[in-house]
VEXDREN-2710 file (C-alpha; in Angstrom, 1 decimal):
% VEXDREN-2710
k/r/px/py/pz
1/MET/13.9/152.5/-80.2
2/GLY/13.4/152.0/-76.5
3/ASP/14.3/149.3/-74.1
4/TRP/12.7/145.8/-74.5
5/THR/10.4/144.7/-71.7
6/THR/7.9/141.9/-71.1
7/LYS/4.5/141.5/-69.6
8/HIS/6.0/140.4/-66.3
9/ASP/7.8/143.6/-65.1
10/ASP/5.8/143.4/-61.9
11/ILE/7.2/140.0/-60.9
12/PRO/9.7/139.9/-58.1
13/GLY/13.3/139.3/-59.1
14/ASP/13.5/136.1/-57.0
15/VAL/10.8/134.3/-59.1
16/ALA/11.2/136.1/-62.4
17/GLY/13.7/133.5/-63.7
18/SER/11.0/130.8/-63.5
19/VAL/8.4/132.7/-65.6
20/VAL/7.9/131.9/-69.2
21/ILE/8.0/135.1/-71.3
22/GLU/4.9/135.4/-73.3
23/ASP/6.0/138.1/-75.7
24/LEU/8.4/140.9/-76.2
25/SER/7.4/144.4/-77.2
26/PRO/9.6/147.6/-77.6
27/VAL/8.9/150.2/-75.0
28/GLY/8.7/153.7/-76.4
29/ALA/8.6/152.6/-80.0
30/GLY/6.6/154.7/-82.4
31/GLY/3.6/153.3/-84.3
32/ASP/5.4/153.6/-87.6
33/ASP/8.0/151.0/-86.6
34/SER/5.5/148.3/-86.6
35/GLU/5.0/148.7/-90.4
36/ASP/8.6/147.6/-90.9
37/VAL/7.9/144.2/-89.4
38/GLU/6.6/141.6/-91.8
39/SER/3.3/140.2/-90.5
40/TYR/2.8/136.5/-90.2
41/GLU/-0.4/134.6/-90.2
42/ALA/-0.6/131.0/-89.1
43/PRO/-1.6/128.7/-91.9
44/ILE/-5.2/127.4/-92.1
45/THR/-5.4/123.8/-91.3
46/ASP/-7.9/121.0/-92.2
47/ALA/-9.7/118.6/-89.9
48/LEU/-6.5/116.5/-89.6
49/GLY/-4.4/119.5/-88.7
50/ARG/-2.5/119.7/-92.0
51/ALA/-2.0/123.1/-93.6
52/VAL/-4.4/123.9/-96.4
53/VAL/-2.9/124.9/-99.8
54/PRO/-3.4/128.7/-100.3
55/GLU/-5.7/129.7/-103.1
56/TRP/-3.0/131.6/-105.0
57/VAL/-1.1/128.4/-105.7
58/ALA/-3.7/127.4/-108.3
59/ASP/-2.6/130.2/-110.7
60/ALA/0.9/130.6/-109.5
61/GLU/3.8/131.0/-111.9
62/PRO/7.0/128.8/-111.4
63/GLU/8.8/131.8/-109.9
64/ASP/6.1/132.1/-107.2
65/LEU/6.7/128.5/-106.0
66/THR/10.5/128.6/-105.7
67/ARG/10.5/130.0/-102.1
68/CYS/8.2/127.2/-100.9
69/LEU/10.2/124.7/-102.9
70/GLU/13.5/125.9/-101.3
71/ALA/11.9/125.7/-97.8
72/ILE/10.7/122.1/-98.5
73/CYS/14.2/121.0/-99.5
74/PHE/15.7/122.7/-96.5
75/SER/13.3/121.2/-94.0
76/LEU/13.2/117.7/-95.3
77/ASN/17.0/117.5/-95.6
78/ARG/16.9/114.7/-98.2
79/PRO/16.2/114.2/-101.9
80/VAL/12.7/115.1/-103.0
81/THR/10.8/113.7/-106.0
82/ILE/8.9/115.9/-108.4
83/SER/5.6/114.1/-107.6
84/GLU/6.2/114.5/-103.9
85/ALA/6.9/118.2/-104.3
86/ALA/3.7/118.5/-106.4
87/ALA/1.7/116.8/-103.7
88/ILE/3.1/119.0/-101.0
89/LEU/2.6/122.3/-102.9
90/GLY/-0.9/121.2/-104.2
91/CYS/0.1/121.8/-107.8
92/GLY/0.6/119.7/-110.9
93/PRO/3.9/117.8/-111.7
94/ARG/4.6/120.1/-114.6
95/ALA/4.3/123.2/-112.4
96/ALA/6.6/121.6/-109.8
97/ALA/9.2/120.6/-112.4
98/ALA/9.1/124.1/-113.8
99/ALA/9.6/125.6/-110.4
100/VAL/12.6/123.3/-109.8
101/ASP/14.2/124.6/-113.0
102/VAL/13.7/128.2/-111.9
103/LEU/15.1/127.5/-108.4
104/ALA/18.2/125.9/-109.9
105/VAL/18.9/129.1/-111.9
106/GLU/18.1/131.4/-108.9
107/LEU/20.7/129.5/-106.7
108/ARG/23.5/129.8/-109.2
109/GLU/25.0/132.8/-107.4
110/HIS/24.4/131.3/-103.9
111/GLY/26.6/129.1/-101.7
112/VAL/24.2/126.2/-102.3
113/MET/23.0/124.6/-105.5
114/LEU/20.2/122.4/-106.7
115/GLN/21.2/118.9/-107.7
116/ARG/18.9/116.9/-110.0
117/HIS/19.0/113.2/-110.8
118/HIS/16.1/111.7/-112.8
119/ASP/13.0/112.9/-111.0
120/GLU/14.8/113.7/-107.7
121/PHE/16.3/116.9/-106.5
122/GLN/17.9/118.3/-103.4
123/ILE/19.8/121.4/-102.2
124/VAL/23.4/120.9/-101.3
125/THR/26.4/123.1/-100.6
126/ARG/28.6/124.1/-103.5
127/PRO/32.1/122.6/-103.8
128/ASP/33.8/126.0/-103.4
129/THR/32.1/126.5/-100.1
130/ALA/32.9/123.0/-98.8
131/TRP/35.9/124.2/-96.8
132/ALA/33.8/126.6/-94.7
133/VAL/31.1/124.1/-94.1
134/GLN/33.6/121.4/-93.2
135/ARG/35.2/123.7/-90.6
136/ALA/31.7/124.5/-89.2
137/LEU/30.6/120.8/-89.0
138/ASN/34.0/119.2/-88.4
139/PRO/32.7/115.9/-90.0
140/GLU/34.3/112.5/-89.8
141/ARG/36.7/112.0/-92.8
142/PRO/35.3/109.4/-95.1
143/GLY/37.5/106.6/-96.6
144/ARG/38.9/107.1/-100.0
145/LEU/37.9/105.1/-103.1
146/SER/40.5/102.7/-104.4
147/ARG/41.9/102.9/-107.9
148/PRO/39.8/99.9/-109.1
149/ALA/36.7/101.5/-107.6
150/LEU/37.4/104.8/-109.3
151/GLU/37.9/103.1/-112.7
152/THR/34.7/101.2/-112.3
153/LEU/32.8/104.2/-111.2
154/ALA/34.0/106.2/-114.2
155/ILE/32.8/103.5/-116.5
156/VAL/29.4/103.5/-114.9
157/ALA/29.2/107.3/-115.0
158/TYR/30.1/107.7/-118.6
159/ARG/28.4/104.6/-120.0
160/GLN/25.3/104.1/-117.9
161/PRO/23.1/102.1/-117.9
162/VAL/25.7/99.4/-118.0
163/THR/25.9/95.7/-117.0
164/ARG/28.6/94.0/-114.9
165/ALA/29.7/92.0/-117.9
166/VAL/30.3/95.1/-120.0
167/ILE/32.3/96.7/-117.1
168/GLU/34.4/93.6/-116.8
169/ALA/35.0/93.4/-120.5
170/ILE/36.3/97.0/-120.5
171/ARG/38.5/96.6/-117.4
172/GLY/39.5/93.0/-118.1
173/VAL/39.1/91.8/-114.5
174/ASN/36.3/90.5/-112.2
175/CYS/34.4/93.5/-110.8
176/GLU/31.8/91.8/-108.5
177/ALA/33.5/92.9/-105.3
178/VAL/34.1/96.5/-106.5
179/LEU/30.5/96.9/-107.7
180/ASP/29.2/95.6/-104.4
181/SER/31.4/98.1/-102.5
182/LEU/30.3/101.0/-104.7
183/GLU/26.6/100.0/-104.2
184/ARG/27.0/99.8/-100.4
185/ARG/28.6/103.3/-100.4
186/GLY/25.6/104.6/-102.4
187/CYS/27.7/105.7/-105.4
188/ILE/25.8/103.4/-107.8
189/SER/22.5/101.6/-107.9
190/GLU/20.5/99.2/-110.0
191/LEU/18.5/101.1/-112.7
192/GLY/16.8/98.1/-114.2
193/ARG/17.4/94.8/-116.0
194/GLN/18.7/94.2/-119.5
195/ASP/16.2/92.4/-121.8
196/SER/18.6/89.5/-122.6
197/PRO/19.1/86.0/-121.3
198/GLY/19.5/86.1/-117.5
199/GLN/18.3/89.7/-117.4
200/PRO/21.5/91.1/-115.9
201/ARG/21.4/94.1/-113.7
202/LEU/22.0/97.5/-115.2
203/PHE/24.0/100.0/-113.1
204/GLY/23.9/103.8/-113.0
205/THR/25.1/106.6/-110.7
206/THR/23.2/108.2/-107.8
207/LEU/22.7/111.5/-106.1
208/ARG/25.6/110.4/-103.8
209/PHE/27.8/110.3/-106.8
210/LEU/26.8/113.9/-107.8
211/GLN/27.7/115.0/-104.3
212/MET/31.1/113.4/-104.6
213/VAL/32.1/115.1/-107.8
214/GLY/30.3/118.3/-107.0
215/ILE/28.0/118.7/-110.1
216/GLU/24.3/119.5/-110.4
217/ARG/23.4/116.8/-113.0
218/ILE/25.0/113.8/-114.6
219/GLU/25.0/115.7/-117.9
220/ASP/27.5/118.2/-116.4
221/LEU/30.2/115.6/-116.3
222/PRO/33.4/117.0/-117.9
223/PRO/34.5/115.3/-121.2
224/LEU/37.1/112.5/-120.9
225/PRO/40.7/113.7/-121.0
226/GLU/42.4/113.5/-124.4
227/GLY/43.6/110.0/-125.2
228/VAL/41.2/108.4/-122.7
229/ASP/38.4/106.4/-124.2
230/ILE/35.7/104.2/-122.7
231/PRO/34.0/102.0/-125.4
232/ASN/30.4/102.7/-126.1
233/VAL/28.2/99.8/-125.3
234/THR/24.7/99.0/-126.5
235/VAL/22.6/97.5/-123.8
236/GLY/19.4/96.9/-125.8
237/THR/16.0/97.0/-124.3
238/TRP/15.8/97.4/-120.6
239/HIS/13.1/97.7/-117.9
240/ASP/12.9/100.5/-115.4
241/ILE/12.6/99.6/-111.7
242/PRO/9.9/101.9/-110.4
243/GLU/10.8/104.1/-107.5
244/THR/8.2/103.7/-104.7
245/ASP/7.8/105.0/-101.2
246/PRO/5.2/103.2/-99.1
247/ASP/5.0/106.1/-96.7
248/LEU/3.9/108.5/-99.4
249/ASP/0.3/108.9/-100.7
250/ILE/0.7/110.8/-103.9
251/SER/-2.1/111.1/-106.4
252/THR/-0.1/112.7/-109.2
253/SER/1.8/109.6/-110.2
254/ASP/2.3/110.7/-113.9
255/ALA/5.2/113.0/-113.0
256/GLN/8.3/112.8/-114.5
257/PRO/18.2/112.8/-106.9
258/THR/24.1/116.9/-99.9
259/PRO/21.1/118.2/-98.2
260/THR/21.8/121.9/-97.3
261/ASN/23.1/121.1/-93.9
262/ALA/24.8/117.8/-94.7
263/ASN/28.4/116.8/-94.9
264/PRO/29.9/118.7/-97.8
265/ASN/32.6/116.1/-98.3
266/PRO/30.9/112.7/-98.7
END
């Protein structure tokens, strides 16, 4: 392949540095070389300037949507809900959920993985690659959790949804301050309210927790060590707190939670 040149070869050297290069083309390259370059067509846009969903999406299999789904996760750099992904892709919630399952399998041999929590998912780096990402990003070292916080977090993780009263009954101490700290750190959140007098808050883990322990789903938690037992607790009827985002306008509301370039060591 020949030397690379621009459209501005006739511009004097003293002003060439201020010229914006419009394109690059290989000089002396044969016509066959152009076939090796993947062609790109700008997306068709609507009256508002938003890209129109391609026609092939209507009949697409889950495997056909995974590349777009991966690109969405990478570009948004935050957790995405199934309904949000469906609205972006222009498909139904079931098709989006199926594509998420396929993408999770496809990423098993990659340096990143797909974390899922309830109806949210995101792409994060795998724990075994964290050392390389940390060296690349050189992030600020986060503070460590105290022993009481770790004990409380373990109870929430293995017995969620769980109330503060149940946690305190298991630990035998007041846990209000510890729960507040874990909630501020984003490790736990309120999942709903127990249907009992006073309607106490029910706590559960978050995507942040999955990042901390390096697993894809809460179901992947390892079994408790031998000799360690956390009593099972019945919380009775409880009410979900609906997840809403006022900035989203999603019509498919009948659908069923470290971004790729984020800190690998939360």
